[in-house]
KEKE-3310 file (N, C-alpha, C; in steps of 0.2 Angstrom, whole numbers, plus 5000, padded with zeros to 4 digits):
npx = (5004:5003:5003:4999:5003:5007:5019:5027:5022:5025:5018:5026:5037:5038:5046:5044:5044:5051:5047:5033:5033:5038:5028:5018:5022:5029:5041:5050:5052:5047:5045:5044:5034:5036:5028:5032:5046:5047:5051:5042:5038:5048:5059:5060:5066:5079:5081:5080:5091:5099:5090:5088:5101:5104:5094:5096:5089:5083:5088:5078:5065:5063:5053:5052:5048:5056:5062:5067:5077:5090:5090:5090:5102:5110:5106:5104:5114:5121:5112:5112:5117:5107:5096:5086:5084:5070:5066:5051:5036:5021:5009:5016:5015:5015:5016:5014:5015:5003:4995:4991:5000:4998:5005:5000:4998:4999:4994:5002:5016:5028:5033:5026:5017:5003:4995:4986:4979:4976:4969:4963:4953:4950:4959:4963:4978:4980:4989:4992:4987:4976:4966:4966:4974:4965:4968:4971:4959:4951:4955:4951:4938:4927:4932:4935:4938:4944:4959:4962:4970:4967:4965:4957:4950:4935:4932:4938:4931:4919:4922:4926:4913:4908:4916:4918:4906:4899:4891:4891:4881)
npy = (4994:5011:5028:5043:5059:5074:5068:5053:5038:5021:5005:4991:4982:4973:4960:4965:4979:4989:4988:4991:5004:5010:5007:5014:5027:5033:5043:5044:5039:5043:5037:5021:5009:4994:4979:4966:4954:4946:4938:4942:4954:4963:4962:4970:4982:4981:4984:4997:5005:5008:5017:5027:5032:5036:5046:5054:5054:5060:5052:5037:5035:5022:5012:4999:4983:4983:4971:4965:4973:4969:4960:4968:4974:4963:4958:4968:4977:4985:4995:5004:5017:5023:5024:5029:5021:5016:5009:5001:4999:4991:5002:5014:5030:5041:5057:5062:5072:5070:5061:5053:5039:5024:5011:4994:4978:4962:4945:4937:4934:4934:4946:4954:4968:4980:4994:5008:5021:5038:5051:5060:5050:5036:5022:5004:4994:4978:4965:4947:4941:4931:4934:4949:4952:4955:4968:4975:4974:4982:4995:4996:5001:5012:5014:5019:5011:4994:4985:4969:4953:4941:4928:4922:4911:4901:4901:4912:4922:4920:4924:4937:4943:4948:4959:4967:4969:4963:4950:4933:4929)
npz = (5000:4996:5002:4996:4997:5005:5009:5003:5008:5012:5015:5020:5009:4997:4986:4973:4973:4967:4954:4956:4960:4949:4939:4945:4944:4954:4961:4971:4989:5005:5017:5025:5032:5040:5043:5047:5048:5035:5019:5009:5013:5015:5006:4995:5000:4997:4984:4982:4984:4972:4964:4974:4975:4962:4959:4969:4982:4998:5014:5017:5028:5039:5047:5058:5067:5083:5087:5076:5070:5069:5058:5048:5049:5046:5034:5025:5025:5016:5013:5023:5023:5016:5023:5037:5052:5062:5076:5081:5092:5098:5102:5100:5092:5078:5072:5057:5042:5034:5041:5057:5063:5071:5080:5081:5088:5080:5076:5068:5069:5083:5083:5074:5068:5065:5058:5062:5054:5054:5046:5033:5032:5043:5045:5046:5044:5043:5040:5036:5047:5056:5066:5075:5091:5107:5112:5101:5094:5101:5098:5085:5083:5076:5063:5046:5036:5034:5031:5028:5028:5015:5017:5028:5040:5043:5056:5062:5055:5061:5074:5071:5067:5078:5081:5070:5064:5053:5043:5039:5031)
capx = (5000:5006:4999:5002:5001:5013:5024:5025:5023:5023:5018:5029:5042:5038:5051:5043:5043:5054:5042:5027:5035:5039:5021:5013:5026:5032:5048:5054:5049:5049:5044:5042:5033:5037:5024:5036:5052:5047:5053:5037:5036:5054:5065:5060:5070:5086:5081:5079:5098:5101:5086:5089:5107:5104:5090:5099:5084:5085:5087:5071:5064:5061:5050:5051:5048:5063:5065:5070:5082:5096:5090:5092:5110:5114:5104:5103:5119:5123:5107:5112:5118:5101:5090:5086:5080:5066:5063:5044:5033:5014:5007:5019:5011:5019:5013:5017:5012:4997:4991:4994:5001:4998:5007:4996:5000:4995:4996:5006:5023:5029:5035:5022:5013:4999:4995:4980:4981:4971:4970:4956:4950:4953:4959:4969:4981:4982:4989:4995:4985:4970:4962:4970:4973:4960:4970:4971:4952:4948:4958:4948:4932:4926:4936:4931:4939:4949:4963:4964:4972:4962:4965:4954:4946:4928:4932:4940:4926:4913:4924:4925:4907:4907:4920:4918:4899:4897:4888:4893:4875)
capy = (5000:5017:5033:5048:5065:5078:5063:5046:5033:5014:5000:4984:4982:4967:4960:4968:4986:4994:4988:4994:5011:5012:5007:5020:5033:5036:5044:5044:5037:5046:5033:5014:5005:4987:4975:4960:4953:4940:4940:4946:4961:4967:4961:4976:4987:4981:4987:5005:5008:5012:5023:5032:5035:5040:5052:5058:5054:5060:5046:5035:5034:5015:5010:4991:4981:4983:4964:4963:4977:4965:4957:4974:4975:4957:4956:4974:4982:4990:5000:5008:5024:5026:5024:5030:5015:5018:5003:5003:4995:4992:5008:5020:5034:5045:5062:5064:5078:5068:5057:5050:5032:5021:5004:4989:4971:4957:4939:4933:4932:4937:4953:4957:4973:4983:5001:5012:5027:5043:5057:5061:5044:5032:5015:5000:4989:4972:4959:4941:4939:4929:4938:4953:4951:4959:4975:4978:4974:4988:5001:4996:5004:5018:5014:5020:5005:4990:4981:4963:4948:4938:4920:4921:4905:4902:4902:4919:4926:4920:4929:4944:4945:4951:4965:4971:4971:4960:4944:4928:4927)
capz = (5000:4996:5003:4992:4999:5006:5008:5000:5013:5009:5020:5018:5003:4994:4981:4967:4975:4962:4948:4958:4960:4942:4937:4948:4943:4961:4959:4978:4994:5011:5023:5024:5038:5039:5047:5050:5044:5030:5013:5005:5016:5016:5001:4990:5002:4994:4977:4982:4984:4966:4962:4979:4973:4955:4960:4975:4987:5005:5017:5018:5035:5039:5053:5059:5074:5086:5088:5069:5067:5068:5052:5043:5049:5044:5027:5021:5028:5011:5013:5030:5022:5012:5027:5045:5055:5068:5079:5083:5097:5098:5106:5097:5088:5074:5069:5051:5038:5031:5045:5063:5063:5077:5079:5085:5088:5076:5078:5063:5072:5089:5082:5069:5069:5060:5058:5062:5051:5055:5042:5031:5034:5049:5043:5049:5039:5047:5035:5038:5054:5056:5070:5080:5098:5110:5113:5095:5092:5104:5094:5078:5083:5072:5057:5040:5032:5037:5026:5031:5023:5011:5019:5034:5040:5045:5064:5062:5052:5066:5079:5068:5067:5085:5081:5063:5062:5047:5043:5034:5027)
cpx = (5005:5001:5002:4999:5006:5019:5022:5027:5020:5023:5021:5033:5043:5044:5050:5042:5045:5049:5036:5028:5035:5032:5017:5017:5027:5039:5053:5049:5052:5050:5042:5040:5032:5033:5028:5041:5051:5048:5048:5035:5042:5059:5065:5064:5077:5086:5080:5086:5100:5097:5087:5096:5107:5100:5091:5093:5087:5085:5080:5071:5060:5059:5049:5051:5055:5066:5068:5075:5088:5096:5092:5099:5113:5112:5104:5108:5121:5118:5107:5113:5112:5095:5091:5081:5076:5063:5056:5041:5025:5013:5011:5015:5016:5015:5016:5013:5005:4992:4995:4994:5002:5000:5003:4999:4996:4997:5000:5012:5023:5031:5031:5017:5008:4999:4988:4982:4975:4973:4964:4951:4954:4953:4964:4971:4984:4983:4993:4993:4978:4965:4967:4969:4968:4962:4970:4964:4949:4950:4954:4941:4932:4930:4932:4932:4944:4952:4965:4967:4966:4961:4963:4950:4939:4927:4933:4935:4920:4915:4924:4919:4905:4910:4919:4911:4897:4894:4890:4887:4876)
cpy = (5006:5023:5039:5055:5070:5074:5057:5041:5026:5010:4993:4986:4976:4966:4963:4976:4990:4994:4992:5002:5014:5012:5012:5027:5037:5037:5045:5041:5040:5042:5026:5011:4998:4983:4969:4958:4946:4943:4944:4952:4966:4967:4967:4982:4987:4984:4994:5008:5012:5018:5028:5036:5039:5046:5056:5059:5056:5053:5044:5033:5027:5013:5002:4989:4980:4976:4961:4967:4974:4962:4962:4974:4969:4956:4962:4979:4987:4995:5005:5015:5027:5027:5027:5025:5018:5012:5005:4997:4996:4998:5014:5024:5039:5050:5064:5069:5076:5064:5055:5042:5029:5013:5000:4982:4967:4951:4934:4930:4935:4944:4957:4963:4976:4990:5004:5019:5032:5049:5059:5056:5040:5025:5011:4995:4984:4966:4953:4940:4937:4933:4942:4951:4956:4966:4978:4979:4980:4994:5001:5000:5011:5019:5016:5014:5001:4986:4975:4958:4944:4930:4919:4915:4906:4904:4909:4923:4926:4925:4936:4947:4950:4958:4970:4972:4969:4953:4939:4926:4930)
cpz = (5000:4997:5000:4994:5000:5006:5005:5005:5011:5015:5017:5011:5000:4988:4975:4968:4969:4956:4950:4958:4953:4938:4939:4947:4949:4960:4966:4983:5001:5017:5021:5031:5036:5045:5051:5045:5040:5023:5009:5007:5016:5010:4996:4993:4999:4987:4977:4982:4978:4964:4967:4977:4967:4956:4966:4980:4994:5008:5018:5025:5035:5046:5053:5066:5077:5086:5081:5066:5065:5061:5047:5043:5046:5036:5022:5023:5023:5010:5019:5028:5018:5016:5034:5047:5061:5071:5082:5088:5096:5104:5104:5092:5084:5071:5063:5047:5036:5036:5052:5062:5070:5076:5084:5084:5084:5078:5074:5066:5079:5089:5077:5072:5063:5061:5058:5060:5051:5051:5040:5032:5040:5046:5047:5044:5044:5042:5039:5045:5053:5060:5075:5087:5101:5110:5107:5092:5095:5101:5088:5078:5080:5066:5051:5036:5036:5031:5030:5026:5020:5013:5026:5034:5043:5052:5065:5060:5058:5072:5077:5067:5073:5084:5075:5061:5055:5048:5038:5029:5020)
residu = (ILE:ALA:LEU:LEU:GLY:GLU:GLU:ILE:VAL:ILE:VAL:ASP:ALA:GLY:PRO:ASP:LEU:GLU:PHE:GLN:LEU:GLU:ARG:GLU:ALA:ILE:ARG:HIS:VAL:ASP:ARG:ILE:PHE:ILE:THR:HIS:TRP:HIS:TYR:ASP:HIS:VAL:TRP:GLY:LEU:GLY:SER:LEU:GLY:GLU:PRO:ALA:SER:CYS:ALA:LYS:TRP:PRO:LYS:ILE:GLU:VAL:TYR:LEU:PRO:GLU:GLN:VAL:THR:TYR:HIS:PHE:ASP:GLN:GLU:LEU:ALA:TYR:MET:LYS:GLU:LYS:VAL:ASN:LEU:HIS:PRO:ILE:HIS:PRO:GLY:ASP:LYS:PHE:GLU:LEU:PRO:ASP:ALA:THR:TRP:GLU:VAL:VAL:LYS:THR:THR:HIS:THR:ASP:HIS:SER:VAL:GLY:PHE:ILE:VAL:GLU:GLY:LYS:LYS:ARG:PHE:ALA:TYR:LEU:VAL:ASP:SER:VAL:MET:PRO:PRO:PRO:GLU:THR:LEU:GLU:ARG:LEU:LYS:GLY:LEU:ASP:PHE:LEU:ILE:LEU:GLU:ALA:THR:VAL:ASP:GLU:LEU:SER:LEU:ARG:GLU:GLY:GLU:LYS:TRP:PHE:ASN:PHE:SER:LEU:GLN)
# end
């Protein structure tokens, strides 16, 4: 997902990130929020080094769960001069030019997080999680929309009926 406003903010950086940026004519990235350290969510970070150098981008602000910052140092060390790393935790909030970002816990891994974004609309981005933990569910009240993964099982949907006000009918 990319939020285009005063800044260009991306959530997660899949392996095809460079192609997606080219396809959408996005010529720079200001910030990237990472939900967790799995290949399909982070490996596009490595492809940003050359465009950032050629176009002389300012450093990209990268927010990722503190428990996985060592992965960045081990696997993407060559990108260190192109980014500013910001370790994040559930409960953190960031006031950015276009919206406020709140970090919330998800259940995919012990370090995975999602984001509640409040700007012109209030939405949550919770991917790779079947059902958020109770403390996150409480924060989801009053959303304009919710982005969830597509592989939710029936048990999770039944639990979700209580929280998200939808029906399987």
